[in-house]
C-alpha positions as CSV (number, residue, x, y, z in Angstrom):
1,M,-9.0,34.2,-19.5
2,A,-7.3,30.9,-20.0
3,V,-9.7,28.0,-19.2
4,P,-8.8,24.3,-19.9
5,K,-10.9,22.8,-22.7
6,K,-10.8,19.3,-21.4
7,R,-10.6,17.8,-17.9
8,T,-7.1,16.9,-16.7
9,S,-7.0,13.1,-16.1
10,K,-5.8,11.6,-12.8
11,S,-2.8,10.2,-14.6
12,R,-1.7,13.5,-16.1
13,K,-2.3,15.3,-12.8
14,G,-0.2,12.7,-11.0
15,M,2.6,13.0,-13.6
16,R,2.7,16.7,-13.2
17,R,2.8,16.5,-9.4
18,S,5.4,13.8,-9.3
19,H,8.1,16.3,-8.5
20,D,6.3,17.7,-5.5
21,A,7.4,14.7,-3.3
22,L,11.1,15.2,-4.1
23,Q,13.3,16.6,-1.4
24,F,16.7,18.2,-1.7
25,K,18.9,15.6,-0.2
26,A,22.1,17.2,-1.3
27,A,21.4,20.5,0.5
28,V,21.9,19.0,4.0
29,Q,24.9,19.0,6.2
30,V,25.8,17.8,9.7
31,C,25.5,20.4,12.4
32,P,29.0,21.1,13.9
33,D,27.5,21.7,17.3
34,C,25.1,18.8,17.9
35,G,25.7,16.4,14.9
36,E,22.1,16.4,13.6
37,M,21.3,16.9,9.9
38,K,20.3,20.5,8.9
39,L,19.7,22.5,5.8
40,Y,22.5,24.8,4.5
41,H,22.1,28.4,5.5
42,H,19.4,27.5,8.1
43,V,19.3,27.5,11.9
44,C,19.7,24.0,13.3
45,E,16.3,22.9,14.6
46,S,17.7,20.6,17.3
47,C,20.2,22.9,19.0
48,G,19.3,26.4,17.7
49,S,22.7,27.4,16.5
50,Y,23.8,29.1,13.3
51,R,27.4,29.5,12.2
52,G,28.7,28.7,15.7
53,E,26.4,31.2,17.5
54,Q,23.4,30.3,19.6
55,V,20.5,32.0,17.9
56,L,17.4,30.2,19.3
57,D,16.6,28.9,22.8
58,V,15.7,25.3,22.3
59,E,14.3,23.3,25.2
């Protein structure tokens, strides 16, 4: 089994995890129904529509 020989420092751990906070800002679009920002190929969380159809009932 692979076991690390030395303890990973806080600095090295932080450098490895630096990409965890990044978000895909280019993969969003404006919902054509309500105008809110939503991810591509996902149901809009504010109005519940997907590709012009009402999929979820949002209160």
